[in-house]
FIPA-919728 format. One line per 2 residues: number of its first residue (from 0); for each residue y negated, x, z of N, C-alpha, C, O. Coordinates in pm, whole numbers. Layout:
BEGIN
NUM	Y X Z Y X Z Y X Z Y X Z  ...
This chain:
BEGIN
0	122 81 8 -25 -16 -18 -127 86 1 -135 175 85  -194 58 -83 -345 135 -113 -400 113 43 -349 27 115
2	-495 191 85 -599 186 178 -720 102 131 -775 141 28  -770 -10 193 -863 -105 161 -988 -56 224 -1008 -96 339
4	-1089 33 166 -1201 62 222 -1325 -42 184 -1329 -115 84  -1405 -33 269 -1565 -70 215 -1654 69 243 -1648 124 353
6	-1727 113 149 -1817 207 175 -1948 161 197 -1975 42 180  -2031 241 234 -2168 222 295 -2239 355 277 -2204 456 337
8	-2339 349 191 -2439 477 135 -2540 443 62 -2548 333 8  -2654 561 51 -2759 499 -2 -2799 624 -113 -2808 599 -233
10	-2824 765 -58 -2884 882 -147 -2784 926 -237 -2679 864 -257  -2815 1025 -287 -2753 1113 -391 -2661 1176 -317 -2558 1195 -380
12	-2659 1228 -169 -2551 1272 -92 -2434 1216 -105 -2335 1281 -141  -2433 1104 -81 -2339 989 -61 -2225 983 -184 -2106 963 -159
14	-2282 1003 -330 -2216 962 -452 -2066 1032 -450 -1962 968 -468  -2073 1158 -427 -1932 1221 -427 -1856 1188 -339 -1742 1229 -360
16	-1870 1118 -229 -1807 1085 -120 -1760 911 -136 -1673 854 -70  -1829 863 -222 -1792 734 -287 -1689 762 -411 -1577 712 -402
18	-1726 845 -533 -1632 895 -587 -1499 903 -535 -1406 835 -579  -1484 1024 -398 -1367 1032 -393 -1295 900 -314 -1176 913 -289
20	-1348 798 -281 -1276 694 -204 -1235 581 -324 -1176 475 -301  -1276 624 -444 -1203 571 -533 -1066 601 -611 -1034 552 -719
22	-989 693 -533 -915 778 -558 -828 802 -450 -862 759 -340  -701 875 -464 -619 938 -351 -557 803 -254 -551 802 -131
24	-511 683 -357 -453 581 -289 -534 472 -202 -480 391 -127  -681 486 -226 -775 403 -154 -804 296 -270 -770 310 -387
26	-864 201 -222 -910 74 -289 -1028 68 -236 -1026 47 -115  -1146 82 -293 -1296 32 -253 -1308 -115 -274 -1284 -167 -383
28	-1344 -175 -177 -1355 -340 -201 -1473 -402 -210 -1489 -515 -255  -1582 -307 -156 -1733 -320 -176 -1779 -206 -119 -1730 -125 -42
30	-1918 -221 -191 -2026 -109 -140 -2156 -173 -108 -2225 -263 -157  -2162 -93 -7 -2311 -149 92 -2415 -37 66 -2383 82 58
32	-2517 -73 56 -2632 19 39 -2765 -64 33 -2769 -180 -11  -2874 7 81 -3007 -21 113 -3051 -103 -8 -3015 -74 -122
34	-3147 -225 26 -3213 -303 -70 -3285 -196 -152 -3325 -96 -94  -3304 -214 -291 -3389 -182 -363 -3544 -144 -316 -3614 -231 -266
36	-3591 -13 -335 -3729 9 -318 -3793 58 -405 -3742 139 -482  -3948 13 -414 -4033 78 -500 -4066 230 -516 -4122 289 -424
38	-4046 268 -585 -4068 447 -615 -4136 459 -729 -4143 381 -823  -4198 593 -709 -4275 677 -817 -4433 621 -849 -4488 518 -810
40	-4459 682 -896 -4637 644 -938 -4645 491 -951 -4727 414 -903  -4548 470 -1020 -4572 291 -1072 -4530 189 -996 -4544 68 -1013
42	-4451 276 -871 -4409 165 -755 -4318 79 -831 -4330 -40 -800  -4245 99 -907 -4097 16 -952 -4019 30 -899 -3986 144 -867
44	-3943 -85 -861 -3811 -129 -760 -3701 -43 -826 -3647 -61 -935  -3683 47 -742 -3550 166 -799 -3429 110 -729 -3442 41 -627
46	-3326 135 -774 -3193 112 -701 -3158 249 -672 -3190 350 -733  -3073 234 -548 -3024 360 -490 -2926 435 -582 -2867 367 -665
48	-2902 567 -578 -2797 653 -626 -2663 619 -633 -2582 643 -721  -2646 534 -481 -2519 487 -460 -2486 370 -511 -2369 342 -533
50	-2603 273 -539 -2580 126 -620 -2548 172 -781 -2451 140 -849  -2652 250 -814 -2621 300 -984 -2468 335 -998 -2402 276 -1084
52	-2412 426 -919 -2293 476 -877 -2175 366 -893 -2081 364 -972  -2209 287 -802 -2095 156 -809 -2113 70 -936 -2024 23 -1007
54	-2248 59 -950 -2245 -41 -1049 -2169 32 -1197 -2101 -36 -1273  -2190 156 -1214 -2103 221 -1329 -1977 201 -1292 -1911 178 -1394
56	-1904 199 -1185 -1769 188 -1119 -1718 57 -1148 -1602 29 -1178  -1843 -44 -1132 -1782 -205 -1169 -1741 -248 -1005 -1660 -339 -987
58	-1792 -187 -910 -1767 -238 -772 -1869 -347 -731 -1986 -359 -766  -1790 -426 -645 -1907 -514 -583 -2017 -459 -491 -1978 -388 -398
60	-2164 -485 -506 -2245 -436 -406 -2296 -519 -341 -2310 -636 -377  -2339 -465 -219 -2400 -554 -121 -2515 -487 -74 -2506 -367 -51
62	-2629 -552 -54 -2731 -505 -26 -2820 -570 122 -2940 -591 109  -2775 -588 211 -2834 -656 324 -2940 -559 385 -2913 -443 416
64	-3061 -617 399 -3164 -544 474 -3147 -536 638 -3241 -500 709  -3010 -576 694 -2972 -535 826 -2830 -592 821 -2787 -675 741
66	-2769 -537 915 -2617 -554 956 -2639 -671 1058 -2542 -747 1062  -2722 -699 1126 -2706 -790 1247 -2732 -936 1221 -2751 -1001 1323
68	-2735 -991 1128 -2689 -1135 1093 -2526 -1157 1120 -2427 -1089 1091  -2542 -1265 1179 -2363 -1339 1148 -2304 -1341 1015 -2189 -1304 990
70	-2388 -1386 931 -2379 -1420 812 -2325 -1296 703 -2250 -1305 605  -2388 -1186 758 -2352 -1056 688 -2220 -1014 750 -2121 -977 686
72	-2233 -1027 909 -2111 -971 932 -1977 -1051 875 -1865 -1012 842  -2029 -1153 877 -1863 -1270 831 -1840 -1239 701 -1726 -1255 659
74	-1964 -1180 594 -1910 -1155 474 -1828 -1028 455 -1729 -1020 382  -1890 -905 546 -1806 -818 576 -1674 -825 611 -1580 -754 575
76	-1676 -916 685 -1509 -933 780 -1412 -992 650 -1295 -961 628  -1487 -1076 582 -1390 -1144 474 -1355 -1062 378 -1259 -1096 309
78	-1425 -927 347 -1350 -844 259 -1180 -791 356 -1075 -769 297  -1194 -784 481 -1069 -750 534 -1062 -617 515 -961 -592 450
80	-1132 -507 545 -1096 -360 546 -1008 -317 606 -960 -360 711  -975 -214 538 -880 -94 664 -940 -21 718 -896 16 827
82	-1055 31 672 -1134 108 694 -1281 132 656 -1290 137 533  -1385 146 710 -1513 153 652 -1570 287 636 -1557 354 738
84	-1625 341 547 -1663 487 533 -1821 502 518 -1877 470 413  -1877 543 610 -2068 551 589 -2096 695 560 -2037 791 611
86	-2182 698 483 -2216 826 448 -2386 801 406 -2423 760 296  -2463 831 502 -2594 838 491 -2638 704 441 -2678 699 325
88	-2638 574 529 -2617 465 463 -2765 426 531 -2811 314 505  -2834 512 612 -2930 457 664 -2998 306 749 -3115 271 766
90	-2866 242 788 -2897 114 864 -2796 154 984 -2695 219 959  -2824 116 1103 -2719 117 1205 -2608 11 1197 -2618 -100 1144
92	-2526 50 1245 -2399 -30 1221 -2356 -95 1406 -2290 -30 1487  -2416 -241 1432 -2379 -299 1551 -2250 -257 1610 -2180 -167 1565
94	-2227 -322 1701 -2072 -282 1749 -1963 -394 1671 -1845 -367 1649  -2026 -519 1637 -1946 -612 1605 -1872 -564 1451 -1757 -576 1409
96	-1998 -506 1392 -1938 -423 1236 -1836 -308 1278 -1719 -315 1238  -1871 -221 1344 -1771 -127 1411 -1646 -181 1419 -1549 -129 1364
98	-1640 -299 1496 -1508 -364 1518 -1446 -452 1377 -1339 -512 1390  -1497 -453 1281 -1438 -530 1198 -1335 -463 1108 -1244 -536 1066
100	-1335 -315 1067 -1195 -263 966 -1096 -226 1104 -1129 -190 1218  -976 -248 1050 -831 -223 1127 -837 -87 1172 -794 -58 1283
102	-900 23 1076 -869 147 1138 -1034 176 1187 -1048 295 1211  -1110 126 1200 -1252 146 1244 -1337 196 1133 -1310 163 1018
104	-1448 282 1164 -1541 314 1078 -1551 455 1093 -1553 503 1207  -1559 533 986 -1578 659 938 -1719 690 900 -1780 623 816
106	-1783 817 978 -1886 870 905 -1891 1023 857 -1830 1117 908  -1962 1026 766 -1938 1182 703 -2087 1237 753 -2182 1177 702
108	-2119 1341 846 -2232 1400 861 -2291 1500 848 -2222 1589 898  -2393 1545 803 -2422 1698 741 -2499 1787 861 -2615 1828 868
110	-2387 1798 949 -2403 1899 1070 -2304 1946 1145 -2197 1901 1102  -2288 2017 1240 -2193 2040 1310 -2205 1974 1456 -2249 2043 1548
112	-2172 1861 1476 -2206 1818 1605 -2144 1853 1724 -2027 1890 1723  -2218 1846 1844 -2337 1760 1834 -2462 1832 1817 -2555 1790 1886
114	-2486 1937 1733 -2601 1959 1704 -2675 1901 1596 -2619 1903 1487  -2765 1862 1602 -2814 1782 1483 -2780 1649 1459 -2748 1605 1348
116	-2787 1574 1575 -2747 1405 1523 -2889 1368 1467 -2995 1428 1487  -2867 1262 1395 -2986 1196 1328 -3017 1210 1193 -2918 1235 1124
118	-3130 1200 1128 -3171 1150 1011 -3185 1271 917 -3173 1252 796  -3207 1377 958 -3232 1492 876 -3199 1642 936 -3279 1725 979
120	-3070 1648 924 -2990 1772 1017 -2983 1861 890 -2957 1973 934  -2989 1867 788 -2976 1959 692 -3113 2067 711 -3117 2188 730
122	-3230 1954 697 -3378 2042 713 -3383 2106 841 -3424 2222 846  -3344 2040 955 -3354 2100 1086 -3296 2202 1131 -3347 2277 1215
124	-3157 2220 1068 -3093 2326 1085 -3176 2463 1030 -3202 2560 1102  -3199 2455 934 -3274 2559 848 -3407 2586 917 -3426 2706 932
126	-3486 2522 954 -3609 2500 1024 -3602 2596 1168 -3677 2685 1210  -3484 2541 1220 -3465 2616 1354 -3428 2765 1354 -3440 2842 1448
128	-3377 2793 1217 -3318 2927 1231 -3136 2960 1244 -3071 3063 1261  -3098 2804 1224 -2953 2841 1277 -2891 2904 1165 -2916 2870 1049
130	-2778 3029 1210 -2704 3060 1111 -2596 3010 1043 -2524 3085 978  -2572 2869 1051 -2459 2831 990 -2471 2654 1016 -2513 2610 1123
132	-2441 2590 936 -2412 2457 953 -2287 2401 891 -2206 2484 849  -2259 2273 879 -2152 2234 819 -2133 2055 778 -2232 1994 739
134	-2041 2006 786 -2025 1874 790 -1902 1815 874 -1796 1874 860  -1906 1710 955 -1829 1680 1043 -1764 1509 971 -1845 1425 933
136	-1620 1486 966 -1632 1353 969 -1567 1302 1097 -1469 1358 1146  -1632 1184 1158 -1659 1143 1275 -1603 1000 1281 -1643 926 1191
138	-1531 954 1357 -1510 807 1434 -1622 748 1480 -1673 788 1584  -1680 635 1400 -1833 613 1457 -1815 529 1621 -1715 470 1660
140	-1916 544 1680 -1941 459 1804 -2046 394 1802 -2101 398 1692  -2113 318 1901 -2230 256 1925 -2351 374 1900 -2433 377 1808
142	-2335 467 2006 -2448 535 1987 -2480 616 1840 -2419 585 1738  -2547 685 1841 -2615 754 1706 -2535 892 1726 -2558 976 1813
144	-2442 898 1633 -2375 1021 1584 -2308 1100 1681 -2298 1222 1685  -2247 982 1789 -2199 1023 1912 -2054 1042 1895 -2008 1134 1964
146	-1958 967 1809 -1818 961 1802 -1758 1077 1833 -1824 1174 1870  -1622 1081 1822 -1544 1180 1838 -1495 1225 1678 -1441 1148 1599
148	-1531 1379 1649 -1493 1426 1535 -1342 1457 1502 -1261 1510 1578  -1321 1411 1367 -1204 1424 1322 -1174 1557 1227 -1077 1632 1232
150	-1269 1561 1155 -1251 1740 1039 -1386 1757 1063 -1458 1663 1096  -1431 1891 1047 -1521 1957 982 -1503 2099 909 -1409 2176 927
152	-1618 2119 818 -1624 2231 738 -1737 2303 773 -1833 2244 821  -1740 2452 752 -1854 2516 793 -1922 2587 676 -1850 2600 577
154	-2019 2624 669 -2100 2712 582 -2202 2776 613 -2292 2702 652  -2237 2925 614 -2354 2988 645 -2472 2942 588 -2466 2882 481
156	-2578 2960 643 -2719 2940 594 -2774 3084 532 -2816 3179 597  -2763 3073 404 -2816 3208 346 -2957 3224 355 -3032 3126 358
158	-3001 3351 359 -3166 3357 324 -3202 3333 239 -3324 3345 228  -3143 3295 150 -3220 3272 20 -3239 3121 -21 -3305 3071 -112
160	-3134 3049 107 -3135 2915 83 -3272 2820 105 -3367 2856 174  -3263 2694 36 -3374 2576 82 -3346 2457 117 -3227 2446 147
162	-3394 2381 124 -3351 2251 171 -3246 2207 64 -3136 2164 100  -3287 2222 -84 -3234 2182 -171 -3064 2229 -242 -2984 2158 -302
164	-3057 2369 -206 -2935 2444 -227 -2871 2418 -122 -2754 2393 -148  -2900 2411 13 -2816 2390 121 -2766 2243 127 -2654 2222 174
166	-2844 2139 83 -2801 1992 28 -2708 1981 -39 -2621 1898 -12  -2701 2063 -144 -2650 2045 -251 -2468 2102 -221 -2366 2069 -282
168	-2482 2184 -122 -2365 2274 -114 -2311 2198 25 -2197 2231 55  -2373 2107 111 -2314 2014 187 -2270 1890 125 -2171 1833 171
170	-2331 1843 29 -2269 1755 -23 -2124 1767 -119 -2064 1667 -160  -2091 1876 -139 -1955 1902 -209 -1879 1919 -67 -1774 1854 -65
172	-1907 1989 49 -1838 2002 136 -1787 1829 219 -1681 1797 273  -1890 1764 200 -1889 1650 261 -1775 1554 186 -1705 1481 257
174	-1755 1556 24 -1687 1495 -31 -1539 1555 0 -1434 1492 -3  -1559 1709 33 -1403 1777 39 -1329 1731 168 -1208 1710 184
176	-1443 1719 268 -1373 1693 414 -1331 1548 428 -1236 1526 504  -1411 1405 339 -1367 1326 314 -1226 1301 272 -1141 1222 314
178	-1226 1384 182 -1070 1343 61 -979 1404 187 -880 1339 222  -1007 1512 247 -900 1560 343 -849 1445 440 -733 1405 450
180	-955 1400 507 -922 1272 583 -863 1173 513 -758 1137 566  -890 1116 414 -824 1005 345 -676 1046 321 -590 963 351
182	-629 1189 260 -521 1177 205 -417 1215 313 -298 1187 294  -465 1288 445 -374 1255 555 -361 1159 607 -250 1135 654
184	-458 1071 619 -419 941 674 -343 852 595 -260 780 650  -360 848 466 -265 775 404 -99 844 379 -8 786 320
186	-92 978 441 52 1041 459 108 1000 573 222 1026 611  -1 913 646 77 888 802 53 979 884 124 978 985
188	-55 1092 873 -82 1187 981 -183 1139 1077 -275 1070 1033  -178 1161 1183 -278 1125 1288 -393 1237 1301 -380 1355 1332
190	-523 1155 1264 -608 1294 1257 -633 1289 1403 -644 1180 1459  -646 1426 1483 -706 1456 1615 -845 1415 1647 -936 1474 1588
192	-870 1330 1725 -1014 1324 1760 -1068 1356 1865 -1053 1296 1972  -1153 1476 1844 -1201 1577 1944 -1338 1505 1987 -1421 1483 1899
194	-1367 1465 2131 -1478 1440 2195 -1576 1545 2160 -1558 1667 2153  -1683 1474 2138 -1827 1582 2140 -1850 1633 2259 -1839 1569 2364
196	-1883 1751 2251 -1951 1822 2425 -2088 1751 2446 -2161 1707 2357  -2109 1747 2589 -2239 1691 2631 -2344 1792 2621 -2465 1773 2627
198	-2263 1934 2600 -2394 2046 2585 -2424 2079 2467 -2328 2099 2392  -2546 2095 2416 -2566 2142 2280 -2627 2041 2204 -2655 2053 2085
200	-2653 1910 2296 -2700 1799 2189 -2830 1824 2125 -2918 1848 2207  -2867 1826 2001 -2994 1810 1945 -3010 1685 1848 -2918 1628 1789
202	-3171 1650 1842 -3160 1555 1742 -3229 1579 1630 -3329 1648 1651  -3210 1539 1491 -3266 1579 1399 -3360 1458 1331 -3317 1377 1250
204	-3512 1464 1389 -3573 1354 1356 -3597 1359 1204 -3596 1456 1128  -3622 1222 1179 -3687 1210 1047 -3784 1284 974 -3895 1281 1026
206	-3775 1349 869 -3867 1412 795 -3999 1321 784 -3997 1199 765  -4126 1409 799 -4230 1328 787 -4356 1428 705 -4382 1541 747
208	-4427 1367 584 -4522 1444 533 -4608 1503 606 -4666 1601 557  -4639 1461 736 -4725 1513 827 -4705 1648 883 -4794 1710 941
210	-4572 1695 861 -4563 1813 878 -4524 1942 819 -4457 2034 867  -4602 1924 661 -4630 1972 544 -4673 2094 589 -4620 2203 571
212	-4808 2060 671 -4915 2183 685 -4838 2298 760 -4760 2281 854  -4875 2429 700 -4821 2551 759 -4933 2587 874 -5054 2589 854
214	-4877 2611 978 -4960 2650 1107 -4974 2768 1128 -4896 2828 1201  -5099 2841 1056 -5099 2990 1080 -5106 3064 1196 -5103 3187 1205
216	-5118 2963 1304 -5102 3011 1432 -4989 3041 1507 -4982 3080 1624  -4875 3012 1405 -4741 3076 1449 -4695 3207 1380 -4782 3270 1320
218	-4589 3248 1382 -4540 3342 1342 -4481 3347 1195 -4421 3246 1162  -4489 3445 1106 -4458 3431 967 -4349 3386 968 -4342 3269 928
220	-4219 3454 1011 -4081 3402 1001 -4068 3273 1004 -3989 3217 928  -4162 3189 1114 -4142 3037 1139 -4164 2963 1027 -4083 2883 980
222	-4289 2991 976 -4354 2958 849 -4257 2981 696 -4249 2909 596  -4193 3112 731 -4135 3108 595 -3970 3027 587 -3906 2994 487
224	-3939 3014 720 -3832 2936 716 -3871 2778 682 -3802 2707 609  -3988 2735 743 -4043 2610 690 -4060 2586 565 -4031 2474 522
226	-4111 2686 478 -4117 2671 333 -3989 2649 260 -3984 2578 160  -3881 2714 313 -3755 2701 285 -3686 2570 289 -3621 2519 198
228	-3712 2514 433 -3648 2405 470 -3719 2283 391 -3648 2194 344  -3856 2281 377 -3908 2176 316 -3900 2188 176 -3986 2114 128
230	-3843 2242 94 -3832 2263 -73 -3690 2181 -92 -3587 2227 -42  -3690 2066 -162 -3809 2031 -239 -3895 1906 -145 -3994 1857 -199
232	-3865 1868 -35 -3934 1766 22 -3912 1785 143 -3799 1822 176  -4033 1763 259 -4161 1722 194 -4269 1811 139 -4381 1784 95
234	-4200 1935 154 -4307 2031 98 -4391 2118 162 -4406 2070 274  -4459 2227 151 -4533 2286 252 -4684 2323 181 -4694 2350 62
236	-4779 2319 256 -4911 2356 196 -4978 2430 297 -4947 2421 416  -5086 2515 244 -5190 2578 311 -5337 2633 248 -5351 2664 130
238	-5423 2639 329 -5529 2650 243 -5571 2779 220 -5572 2847 323  -5600 2827 137 -5616 2971 72 -5722 3004 15 -5723 2997 -108
240	-5846 3052 88 -5972 3079 33 -6055 2939 -16 -6124 2929 -118  -6029 2841 78 -6100 2725 38 -6030 2603 -42 -6079 2493 -67
242	-5886 2657 -78 -5807 2564 -187 -5694 2551 -134 -5632 2654 -105  -5634 2417 -106 -5529 2369 -42 -5422 2398 -176 -5440 2363 -293
244	-5299 2480 -113 -5194 2503 -225 -5067 2450 -152 -5058 2446 -29  -4961 2407 -245 -4828 2368 -220 -4759 2514 -247 -4771 2585 -347
246	-4674 2541 -114 -4614 2673 -145 -4483 2636 -161 -4436 2553 -84  -4393 2704 -281 -4263 2669 -272 -4188 2808 -235 -4081 2798 -176
248	-4229 2915 -261 -4151 3031 -229 -4234 3120 -132 -4354 3135 -158  -4174 3190 -10 -4243 3271 52 -4189 3360 110 -4083 3313 153
250	-4200 3496 147 -4132 3612 228 -4243 3652 348 -4361 3618 358  -4180 3720 419 -4229 3776 537 -4235 3907 519 -4143 3980 481
252	-4380 3946 555 -4379 4111 572 -4416 4163 705 -4534 4144 738  -4333 4230 794 -4358 4277 918 -4460 4392 911 -4438 4513 913
254	-4590 4320 903 -4703 4412 886 -4810 4414 1017 -4868 4306 1031  -4841 4503 1101 -4929 4450 1181 -5063 4428 1142 -5092 4497 1044
256	-5162 4354 1186 -5304 4337 1136 -5345 4275 1280 -5283 4223 1373  -5486 4309 1251 -5559 4224 1328 -5675 4123 1320 -5761 4090 1401
258	-5642 4080 1176 -5714 3959 1107 -5682 3839 1183 -5580 3839 1251  -5764 3732 1179 -5761 3610 1219 -5663 3523 1130 -5660 3538 1008
260	-5582 3429 1196 -5457 3377 1130 -5548 3275 1001 -5654 3215 1011  -5455 3289 888 -5516 3253 789 -5613 3283 698 -5661 3211 610
262	-5649 3452 739 -5705 3516 653 -5624 3565 550 -5511 3605 579  -5669 3568 415 -5616 3627 292 -5643 3758 297 -5756 3805 285
264	-5511 3841 319 -5526 3983 333 -5544 4057 208 -5642 4125 176  -5437 4036 143 -5424 4112 -2 -5387 4001 -103 -5320 3903 -70
266	-5440 4024 -240 -5381 3961 -316 -5347 4030 -459 -5432 4087 -527  -5204 4016 -495 -5150 4086 -621 -5065 4011 -703 -5030 3894 -691
268	-5030 4111 -805 -4902 4024 -867 -4776 3990 -791 -4692 3908 -829  -4772 4071 -665 -4663 4050 -581 -4678 3928 -494 -4579 3891 -431
270	-4778 3868 -483 -4800 3781 -379 -4927 3762 -314 -5018 3843 -323  -4933 3664 -252 -5082 3633 -167 -5024 3657 -13 -4928 3609 48
272	-5122 3749 20 -5070 3784 176 -5163 3701 278 -5282 3721 304  -5078 3606 326 -5138 3531 460 -5128 3585 582 -5016 3604 630
274	-5216 3612 637 -5226 3662 791 -5187 3551 880 -5254 3448 886  -5059 3574 964 -5009 3459 1079 -5033 3521 1196 -5059 3641 1200
276	-5028 3446 1305 -5043 3495 1442 -4954 3620 1481 -4992 3709 1558  -4820 3616 1413 -4746 3720 1425 -4681 3774 1247 -4604 3709 1177
278	-4724 3867 1225 -4661 3947 1097 -4761 3835 969 -4847 3753 1000  -4712 3868 828 -4742 3829 725 -4688 3745 636 -4591 3789 576
280	-4728 3620 607 -4650 3539 486 -4714 3570 381 -4837 3562 376  -4620 3622 256 -4652 3660 113 -4584 3549 37 -4463 3527 31
282	-4687 3480 -23 -4677 3382 -99 -4639 3402 -252 -4725 3443 -330  -4521 3373 -292 -4504 3437 -420 -4487 3324 -530 -4498 3358 -648
284	-4464 3212 -503 -4449 3097 -588 -4520 2968 -524 -4485 2930 -412  -4601 2912 -582 -4723 2807 -548 -4765 2676 -641 -4698 2655 -742
286	-4841 2614 -620 -4868 2483 -712 -5000 2434 -675 -5011 2377 -567  -5104 2448 -750 -5226 2395 -741 -5217 2223 -760 -5130 2169 -829
288	-5314 2156 -692 -5341 2031 -706 -5344 1987 -839 -5422 2044 -916  -5245 1859 -896 -5218 1847 -981 -5160 1924 -1102 -5148 1878 -1216
290	-5125 2048 -1062 -5045 2147 -1176 -4903 2185 -1146 -4844 2118 -1062  -4852 2267 -1195 -4698 2291 -1181 -4705 2429 -1070 -4796 2492 -1015
292	-4573 2436 -1071 -4516 2564 -1000 -4550 2676 -1101 -4528 2685 -1221  -4614 2761 -1011 -4675 2910 -1104 -4630 2985 -996 -4576 2939 -895
294	-4666 3149 -1030 -4612 3270 -976 -4754 3305 -913 -4854 3251 -960  -4764 3388 -816 -4867 3440 -753 -4930 3506 -862 -5053 3509 -854
296	-4874 3566 -975 -4958 3660 -1081 -5047 3533 -1130 -5169 3531 -1108  -4974 3419 -1202 -5004 3320 -1267 -5143 3271 -1212 -5241 3253 -1285
298	-5141 3251 -1074 -5276 3187 -990 -5385 3304 -1012 -5500 3268 -1038  -5362 3416 -1004 -5454 3521 -1001 -5500 3537 -1137 -5617 3576 -1143
300	-5452 3520 -1230 -5510 3512 -1381 -5618 3374 -1354 -5716 3386 -1427  -5624 3254 -1274 -5707 3180 -1268 -5829 3179 -1183 -5934 3115 -1193
302	-5778 3288 -1077 -5881 3327 -969 -5891 3489 -958 -5849 3548 -858  -5935 3541 -1043 -5932 3681 -1082 -6025 3759 -946 -5999 3874 -909
304	-6136 3673 -880 -6206 3736 -760 -6109 3770 -676 -6139 3879 -625  -5983 3720 -627 -5917 3748 -550 -5851 3857 -521 -5799 3886 -414
306	-5856 3940 -658 -5775 4074 -692 -5856 4169 -614 -5791 4270 -587  -5983 4169 -568 -6059 4247 -505 -5972 4275 -348 -5956 4386 -297
308	-5934 4171 -305 -5900 4194 -198 -5742 4283 -185 -5640 4275 -253  -5776 4371 -62 -5666 4486 -60 -5591 4470 81 -5641 4405 172
310	-5477 4530 93 -5375 4511 194 -5460 4611 310 -5520 4710 268  -5460 4579 446 -5481 4685 525 -5456 4846 517 -5532 4935 554
312	-5314 4860 452 -5234 4998 402 -5353 5045 275 -5420 5148 263  -5347 4960 215 -5454 5010 65 -5571 5043 117 -5610 5155 82
314	-5665 4964 215 -5776 4997 262 -5793 5147 316 -5877 5230 282  -5699 5157 402 -5695 5247 489 -5685 5406 396 -5731 5514 431
316	-5606 5372 267 -5572 5511 192 -5667 5520 100 -5680 5623 34  -5753 5404 83 -5891 5441 20 -6007 5478 92 -6102 5524 29
318	-6014 5467 196 -6108 5527 311 -6070 5685 311 -6163 5766 302  -5952 5724 319 -5889 5860 351 -5907 5924 194 -5863 6039 184
320	-5942 5889 121 -5938 5935 -22 -6116 5935 -38 -6166 5971 -144  -6172 5906 39 -6329 5897 21 -6378 5811 -111 -6473 5844 -183
322	-6307 5710 -127 -6363 5627 -201 -6446 5497 -118 -6406 5439 -18  -6578 5472 -196 -6616 5344 -113 -6597 5223 -156 -6629 5126 -86
């Protein structure tokens, strides 16, 4: 007998998991996703990536605004699922919903629980400087991301990762861990449920555009992590010589200086060197308002007056050589 599933998910992260649920001895009875939302400059009503994938696969789609109403819960119960698989759905599941499937509800979460429960675990892990992260297959309970872990897969956070590359890697791992869980369950293997520790619990609060500003009163290595974590969304910006720039790529220079935070110390084809409370942030890829991504060298072609700035080291060498 196939395993009868209801799937719940919304963003692109969840689509490979939906695809996994359509094979390996499983039958997807229905797909739950959030209602269509306005998106883009024209605010056109847009279907979620999961809805688009479900319609392509000719699967029934349900889009309740909430799972709290009796009517919605009765409709879910009418599908008589063995299991409900939830991946980045975006709606809370009441206890009454968790009790509907015969085998309960599984959640695929993009962190190593109990660290980074909540909405934005990918970016928060990078922002905090974590050396690794991963995905967990968890049996859901009423409290947010608190259920016992059934399976997990780990991956290092590389120095050149950004929010986008790490998201894509975790998307693949999420599908792998779900596939393994389904195959083992269908074979009759009981997945060990390991309770989460009470220690090390952190919450990955939802990302907000208000966090995009780079606070130059902080250390350069903190800002470099922010640039990577918030690429591609919500992005990072800083004011350089009176102009607000969106920053896509930056590196850290462990260079001592006495300049006020936010000062532009030097500008060259290698980058724009911005003074921070500790160290220097070198901006190498940026975007002007209404423009496209460009290198620091291209930016300086538009603002050649900035090239006169020299790094503290260059200034000392000029003075030593007796050049005014």
